[in-house]
Each structure stands twice: as structure tokens, then as C-alpha cells.
N, CA, C and O atoms as CSV, one atom per row, in Angstrom:
chain,resi,resn,atom,element,x,y,z
A,1,MET,N,N,29.103,50.806,-24.969
A,1,MET,CA,C,28.127,49.754,-24.851
A,1,MET,C,C,28.278,48.837,-26.070
A,1,MET,O,O,28.360,49.309,-27.204
A,2,THR,N,N,28.315,47.547,-25.827
A,2,THR,CA,C,28.485,46.605,-26.919
A,2,THR,C,C,27.170,46.419,-27.678
A,2,THR,O,O,26.104,46.846,-27.235
A,3,ARG,N,N,27.283,45.777,-28.815
A,3,ARG,CA,C,26.104,45.527,-29.653
A,3,ARG,C,C,25.096,44.639,-28.928
A,3,ARG,O,O,23.890,44.875,-28.994
A,4,ALA,N,N,25.594,43.627,-28.242
A,4,ALA,CA,C,24.703,42.732,-27.498
A,4,ALA,C,C,23.956,43.480,-26.400
A,4,ALA,O,O,22.770,43.232,-26.183
A,5,GLN,N,N,24.628,44.385,-25.711
A,5,GLN,CA,C,23.974,45.166,-24.667
A,5,GLN,C,C,22.906,46.079,-25.254
A,5,GLN,O,O,21.847,46.265,-24.655
A,6,LYS,N,N,23.181,46.652,-26.428
A,6,LYS,CA,C,22.187,47.501,-27.085
A,6,LYS,C,C,20.957,46.692,-27.477
A,6,LYS,O,O,19.829,47.163,-27.333
A,7,ILE,N,N,21.171,45.480,-27.972
A,7,ILE,CA,C,20.053,44.620,-28.367
A,7,ILE,C,C,19.212,44.246,-27.168
A,7,ILE,O,O,17.984,44.263,-27.242
A,8,ILE,N,N,19.851,43.912,-26.073
A,8,ILE,CA,C,19.111,43.549,-24.861
A,8,ILE,C,C,18.346,44.754,-24.326
A,8,ILE,O,O,17.208,44.613,-23.880
A,9,ARG,N,N,18.953,45.929,-24.365
A,9,ARG,CA,C,18.296,47.138,-23.859
A,9,ARG,C,C,17.054,47.480,-24.684
A,9,ARG,O,O,15.996,47.745,-24.115
A,10,ILE,N,N,17.167,47.480,-26.022
A,10,ILE,CA,C,16.008,47.829,-26.851
A,10,ILE,C,C,14.917,46.763,-26.729
A,10,ILE,O,O,13.731,47.090,-26.772
A,11,SER,N,N,15.302,45.498,-26.579
A,11,SER,CA,C,14.310,44.437,-26.397
A,11,SER,C,C,13.551,44.620,-25.087
A,11,SER,O,O,12.331,44.463,-25.044
A,12,PHE,N,N,14.271,44.950,-24.027
A,12,PHE,CA,C,13.659,45.160,-22.718
A,12,PHE,C,C,12.625,46.286,-22.765
A,12,PHE,O,O,11.497,46.110,-22.306
A,13,TRP,N,N,13.003,47.439,-23.314
A,13,TRP,CA,C,12.093,48.581,-23.326
A,13,TRP,C,C,10.937,48.384,-24.298
A,13,TRP,O,O,9.822,48.830,-24.028
A,14,SER,N,N,11.186,47.731,-25.411
A,14,SER,CA,C,10.105,47.463,-26.357
A,14,SER,C,C,9.089,46.497,-25.749
A,14,SER,O,O,7.884,46.692,-25.907
A,15,ASN,N,N,9.554,45.474,-25.067
A,15,ASN,CA,C,8.644,44.530,-24.417
A,15,ASN,C,C,7.843,45.204,-23.316
A,15,ASN,O,O,6.649,44.940,-23.173
A,16,ASN,N,N,8.479,46.071,-22.534
A,16,ASN,CA,C,7.757,46.775,-21.476
A,16,ASN,C,C,6.679,47.688,-22.053
A,16,ASN,O,O,5.569,47.748,-21.525
A,17,LEU,N,N,6.998,48.397,-23.129
A,17,LEU,CA,C,6.013,49.262,-23.766
A,17,LEU,C,C,4.842,48.452,-24.314
A,17,LEU,O,O,3.691,48.875,-24.198
A,18,THR,N,N,5.120,47.301,-24.904
A,18,THR,CA,C,4.049,46.442,-25.420
A,18,THR,C,C,3.152,45.952,-24.292
A,18,THR,O,O,1.932,45.917,-24.449
A,19,ILE,N,N,3.732,45.576,-23.164
A,19,ILE,CA,C,2.939,45.103,-22.021
A,19,ILE,C,C,2.051,46.222,-21.478
A,19,ILE,O,O,0.894,45.979,-21.136
A,20,VAL,N,N,2.576,47.436,-21.397
A,20,VAL,CA,C,1.776,48.567,-20.915
A,20,VAL,C,C,0.617,48.850,-21.871
A,20,VAL,O,O,-0.508,49.093,-21.435
A,21,ILE,N,N,0.899,48.818,-23.174
A,21,ILE,CA,C,-0.155,49.079,-24.154
A,21,ILE,C,C,-1.222,47.983,-24.103
A,21,ILE,O,O,-2.415,48.277,-24.189
A,22,LEU,N,N,-0.805,46.732,-23.965
A,22,LEU,CA,C,-1.779,45.639,-23.840
A,22,LEU,C,C,-2.583,45.761,-22.548
A,22,LEU,O,O,-3.777,45.460,-22.529
A,23,GLY,N,N,-1.938,46.198,-21.476
A,23,GLY,CA,C,-2.659,46.427,-20.221
A,23,GLY,C,C,-3.742,47.472,-20.384
A,23,GLY,O,O,-4.846,47.312,-19.865
A,24,ILE,N,N,-3.436,48.539,-21.101
A,24,ILE,CA,C,-4.454,49.568,-21.370
A,24,ILE,C,C,-5.597,48.978,-22.187
A,24,ILE,O,O,-6.766,49.260,-21.925
A,25,LEU,N,N,-5.257,48.169,-23.169
A,25,LEU,CA,C,-6.279,47.592,-24.047
A,25,LEU,C,C,-7.234,46.677,-23.288
A,25,LEU,O,O,-8.440,46.709,-23.535
A,26,PHE,N,N,-6.717,45.861,-22.368
A,26,PHE,CA,C,-7.550,44.855,-21.719
A,26,PHE,C,C,-8.196,45.310,-20.414
A,26,PHE,O,O,-9.237,44.775,-20.032
A,27,TRP,N,N,-7.609,46.282,-19.723
A,27,TRP,CA,C,-8.140,46.607,-18.410
A,27,TRP,C,C,-8.801,47.969,-18.300
A,27,TRP,O,O,-9.222,48.359,-17.211
A,28,VAL,N,N,-8.900,48.691,-19.385
A,28,VAL,CA,C,-9.538,50.002,-19.355
A,28,VAL,C,C,-10.738,49.975,-20.291
A,28,VAL,O,O,-10.626,49.587,-21.454
A,29,LYS,N,N,-11.885,50.393,-19.771
A,29,LYS,CA,C,-13.065,50.491,-20.631
A,29,LYS,C,C,-12.891,51.669,-21.563
A,29,LYS,O,O,-12.672,52.797,-21.121
A,30,MET,N,N,-12.990,51.404,-22.858
A,30,MET,CA,C,-12.816,52.477,-23.830
A,30,MET,C,C,-13.690,52.217,-25.044
A,30,MET,O,O,-14.106,51.084,-25.284
A,31,PRO,N,N,-13.965,53.248,-25.799
A,31,PRO,CA,C,-14.748,53.054,-27.024
A,31,PRO,C,C,-13.950,52.256,-28.047
A,31,PRO,O,O,-12.729,52.133,-27.948
A,32,SER,N,N,-14.656,51.723,-29.022
A,32,SER,CA,C,-14.006,50.849,-30.002
A,32,SER,C,C,-12.976,51.604,-30.848
A,32,SER,O,O,-11.964,51.022,-31.238
A,33,TRP,N,N,-13.214,52.875,-31.135
A,33,TRP,CA,C,-12.241,53.623,-31.934
A,33,TRP,C,C,-10.934,53.823,-31.189
A,33,TRP,O,O,-9.870,53.891,-31.805
A,34,LEU,N,N,-11.004,53.919,-29.864
A,34,LEU,CA,C,-9.787,54.082,-29.079
A,34,LEU,C,C,-9.000,52.770,-29.013
A,34,LEU,O,O,-7.769,52.786,-28.974
A,35,SER,N,N,-9.699,51.649,-29.001
A,35,SER,CA,C,-8.991,50.364,-29.022
A,35,SER,C,C,-8.272,50.161,-30.348
A,35,SER,O,O,-7.219,49.524,-30.383
A,36,LEU,N,N,-8.817,50.687,-31.437
A,36,LEU,CA,C,-8.117,50.628,-32.718
A,36,LEU,C,C,-6.828,51.443,-32.681
A,36,LEU,O,O,-5.822,51.043,-33.266
A,37,ILE,N,N,-6.855,52.577,-31.999
A,37,ILE,CA,C,-5.645,53.383,-31.850
A,37,ILE,C,C,-4.598,52.625,-31.040
A,37,ILE,O,O,-3.409,52.685,-31.352
A,38,VAL,N,N,-5.029,51.920,-30.012
A,38,VAL,CA,C,-4.097,51.122,-29.203
A,38,VAL,C,C,-3.475,50.014,-30.045
A,38,VAL,O,O,-2.283,49.737,-29.912
A,39,ILE,N,N,-4.252,49.384,-30.899
A,39,ILE,CA,C,-3.720,48.343,-31.777
A,39,ILE,C,C,-2.716,48.937,-32.765
A,39,ILE,O,O,-1.705,48.305,-33.074
A,40,VAL,N,N,-2.985,50.138,-33.259
A,40,VAL,CA,C,-2.032,50.810,-34.145
A,40,VAL,C,C,-0.738,51.126,-33.389
A,40,VAL,O,O,0.348,51.008,-33.956
A,41,LEU,N,N,-0.841,51.525,-32.120
A,41,LEU,CA,C,0.347,51.784,-31.310
A,41,LEU,C,C,1.198,50.528,-31.134
A,41,LEU,O,O,2.425,50.589,-31.215
A,42,ILE,N,N,0.548,49.394,-30.895
A,42,ILE,CA,C,1.283,48.134,-30.756
A,42,ILE,C,C,1.983,47.787,-32.066
A,42,ILE,O,O,3.144,47.378,-32.066
A,43,THR,N,N,1.278,47.951,-33.174
A,43,THR,CA,C,1.864,47.659,-34.478
A,43,THR,C,C,3.057,48.581,-34.756
A,43,THR,O,O,4.085,48.131,-35.261
A,44,ALA,N,N,2.919,49.860,-34.428
A,44,ALA,CA,C,4.016,50.807,-34.621
A,44,ALA,C,C,5.205,50.460,-33.734
A,44,ALA,O,O,6.355,50.588,-34.152
A,45,ASN,N,N,4.929,50.022,-32.514
A,45,ASN,CA,C,5.998,49.634,-31.595
A,45,ASN,C,C,6.766,48.432,-32.148
A,45,ASN,O,O,7.997,48.440,-32.167
A,46,LEU,N,N,6.058,47.418,-32.590
A,46,LEU,CA,C,6.730,46.227,-33.109
A,46,LEU,C,C,7.429,46.504,-34.431
A,46,LEU,O,O,8.513,45.978,-34.680
A,47,GLY,N,N,6.820,47.321,-35.277
A,47,GLY,CA,C,7.465,47.694,-36.538
A,47,GLY,C,C,8.719,48.518,-36.311
A,47,GLY,O,O,9.737,48.301,-36.968
A,48,GLY,N,N,8.649,49.462,-35.385
A,48,GLY,CA,C,9.822,50.268,-35.051
A,48,GLY,C,C,10.932,49.432,-34.443
A,48,GLY,O,O,12.111,49.655,-34.715
A,49,PHE,N,N,10.550,48.471,-33.621
A,49,PHE,CA,C,11.531,47.563,-33.025
A,49,PHE,C,C,12.247,46.755,-34.110
A,49,PHE,O,O,13.471,46.634,-34.094
A,50,SER,N,N,11.483,46.209,-35.043
A,50,SER,CA,C,12.081,45.427,-36.130
A,50,SER,C,C,12.981,46.294,-36.997
A,50,SER,O,O,14.068,45.871,-37.388
A,51,TRP,N,N,12.526,47.512,-37.298
A,51,TRP,CA,C,13.331,48.418,-38.111
A,51,TRP,C,C,14.636,48.769,-37.409
A,51,TRP,O,O,15.703,48.736,-38.022
A,52,TYR,N,N,14.552,49.102,-36.130
A,52,TYR,CA,C,15.750,49.484,-35.378
A,52,TYR,C,C,16.743,48.329,-35.295
A,52,TYR,O,O,17.951,48.517,-35.435
A,53,MET,N,N,16.209,47.130,-35.064
A,53,MET,CA,C,17.092,45.960,-34.966
A,53,MET,C,C,17.796,45.697,-36.290
A,53,MET,O,O,18.985,45.376,-36.296
A,54,SER,N,N,17.095,45.823,-37.405
A,54,SER,CA,C,17.705,45.489,-38.686
A,54,SER,C,C,18.578,46.616,-39.226
A,54,SER,O,O,19.671,46.349,-39.725
A,55,LYS,N,N,18.133,47.855,-39.143
A,55,LYS,CA,C,18.872,48.971,-39.757
A,55,LYS,C,C,19.967,49.533,-38.858
A,55,LYS,O,O,21.078,49.786,-39.322
A,56,ARG,N,N,19.671,49.726,-37.599
A,56,ARG,CA,C,20.633,50.381,-36.705
A,56,ARG,C,C,21.606,49.397,-36.059
A,56,ARG,O,O,22.787,49.704,-35.896
A,57,LEU,N,N,21.104,48.206,-35.689
A,57,LEU,CA,C,21.966,47.259,-34.987
A,57,LEU,C,C,22.496,46.144,-35.881
A,57,LEU,O,O,23.346,45.362,-35.455
A,58,GLY,N,N,22.004,46.065,-37.110
A,58,GLY,CA,C,22.550,45.110,-38.072
A,58,GLY,C,C,22.158,43.666,-37.860
A,58,GLY,O,O,22.867,42.768,-38.314
A,59,VAL,N,N,21.050,43.412,-37.183
A,59,VAL,CA,C,20.587,42.044,-36.992
A,59,VAL,C,C,19.889,41.617,-38.272
A,59,VAL,O,O,18.890,42.214,-38.672
A,60,LYS,N,N,20.420,40.580,-38.914
A,60,LYS,CA,C,19.860,40.140,-40.187
A,60,LYS,C,C,18.745,39.121,-40.001
A,60,LYS,O,O,17.703,39.226,-40.648
A,61,THR,N,N,18.940,38.160,-39.149
A,61,THR,CA,C,17.925,37.138,-38.895
A,61,THR,C,C,17.899,36.839,-37.403
A,61,THR,O,O,18.809,37.204,-36.659
A,62,PHE,N,N,16.846,36.174,-36.993
A,62,PHE,CA,C,16.796,35.694,-35.621
A,62,PHE,C,C,16.155,34.320,-35.616
A,62,PHE,O,O,15.311,34.003,-36.454
A,63,THR,N,N,16.571,33.519,-34.662
A,63,THR,CA,C,16.044,32.176,-34.513
A,63,THR,C,C,15.403,32.080,-33.137
A,63,THR,O,O,16.088,32.185,-32.120
A,64,GLY,N,N,14.119,31.887,-33.106
A,64,GLY,CA,C,13.431,31.796,-31.823
A,64,GLY,C,C,13.525,33.097,-31.076
A,64,GLY,O,O,13.091,34.137,-31.570
A,65,LEU,N,N,14.090,33.049,-29.882
A,65,LEU,CA,C,14.217,34.238,-29.059
A,65,LEU,C,C,15.617,34.815,-29.091
A,65,LEU,O,O,15.908,35.757,-28.353
A,66,TYR,N,N,16.495,34.275,-29.927
A,66,TYR,CA,C,17.881,34.715,-29.944
A,66,TYR,C,C,18.105,35.733,-31.056
A,66,TYR,O,O,18.074,35.387,-32.237
A,67,PHE,N,N,18.332,36.996,-30.673
A,67,PHE,CA,C,18.605,38.053,-31.635
A,67,PHE,C,C,20.105,38.311,-31.753
A,67,PHE,O,O,20.551,38.940,-32.713
A,68,VAL,N,N,20.882,37.833,-30.790
A,68,VAL,CA,C,22.283,38.195,-30.683
A,68,VAL,C,C,23.148,37.118,-31.325
A,68,VAL,O,O,22.964,35.927,-31.074
A,69,ASP,N,N,24.092,37.548,-32.156
A,69,ASP,CA,C,25.060,36.618,-32.714
A,69,ASP,C,C,26.014,36.180,-31.614
A,69,ASP,O,O,26.273,36.930,-30.672
A,70,ASP,N,N,26.529,34.976,-31.733
A,70,ASP,CA,C,27.479,34.481,-30.751
A,70,ASP,C,C,28.843,35.076,-31.068
A,70,ASP,O,O,29.489,34.681,-32.038
A,71,GLU,N,N,29.279,36.029,-30.245
A,71,GLU,CA,C,30.535,36.718,-30.502
A,71,GLU,C,C,31.741,35.804,-30.290
A,71,GLU,O,O,32.771,35.976,-30.941
A,72,HIS,N,N,31.618,34.834,-29.383
A,72,HIS,CA,C,32.726,33.905,-29.156
A,72,HIS,C,C,32.949,33.031,-30.383
A,72,HIS,O,O,34.087,32.733,-30.743
A,73,GLU,N,N,31.856,32.623,-31.023
A,73,GLU,CA,C,31.979,31.789,-32.208
A,73,GLU,C,C,32.656,32.557,-33.336
A,73,GLU,O,O,33.457,31.983,-34.074
A,74,ASN,N,N,32.353,33.838,-33.483
A,74,ASN,CA,C,32.996,34.653,-34.514
A,74,ASN,C,C,34.499,34.764,-34.271
A,74,ASN,O,O,35.286,34.703,-35.216
A,75,GLU,N,N,34.903,34.926,-33.008
A,75,GLU,CA,C,36.322,35.007,-32.687
A,75,GLU,C,C,37.012,33.677,-32.979
A,75,GLU,O,O,38.149,33.654,-33.450
A,76,TYR,N,N,36.325,32.570,-32.699
A,76,TYR,CA,C,36.898,31.260,-32.933
A,76,TYR,C,C,37.100,31.032,-34.427
A,76,TYR,O,O,38.118,30.475,-34.837
A,77,ILE,N,N,36.141,31.457,-35.239
A,77,ILE,CA,C,36.245,31.282,-36.706
A,77,ILE,C,C,37.392,32.137,-37.237
A,77,ILE,O,O,38.124,31.708,-38.128
A,78,MET,N,N,37.552,33.348,-36.694
A,78,MET,CA,C,38.621,34.228,-37.174
A,78,MET,C,C,39.996,33.681,-36.827
A,78,MET,O,O,40.953,33.889,-37.573
A,79,LEU,N,N,40.105,32.973,-35.684
A,79,LEU,CA,C,41.394,32.416,-35.282
A,79,LEU,C,C,41.752,31.179,-36.104
A,79,LEU,O,O,42.932,30.881,-36.288
A,80,ALA,N,N,40.761,30.469,-36.593
A,80,ALA,CA,C,41.028,29.220,-37.311
A,80,ALA,C,C,41.568,29.434,-38.703
A,80,ALA,O,O,41.836,28.467,-39.417
């Protein structure tokens, strides 16, 4: 699996988990202490996603919604 495929896969699953957690937060009646736990889960999910992207996949920066480096551009620079 290429690096770009790994980035797309982790982004897909992280976004799905965030949507499920937000769905629980907004559509289920719960006490206030339980909603704080849900907010902590969302924070942990986003923090873990950022950590995994930077440490495991080597993504240094991102611009907008683009996390993936342009691999064609890197090949073009190496050929020049």
C-alpha cells in the first residue's frame, strides 16, 4: 500500500469515527458528564489522527484539505 493510500484510509476512518461520535452527542439524551466524555473522545480522535499523520506517515504540513504530497511533482524535480 502506498503512502497516499494509507493517508486516505486513515482520513476516511477518522472522519467516520468523528461523525459517529458527533451523532451520539447530538441525537442521544445523556447527562452532562457523559457529553464531556464524548467531547474528550473527539479530542482524542483528532489528536491521535494528527499524531499518526505526522509521526507514522511523515506528513509535515497540510494546506486546506490536501494532506498528500504530489508524487508526480517529486519525480519531475528528481529528473530535472
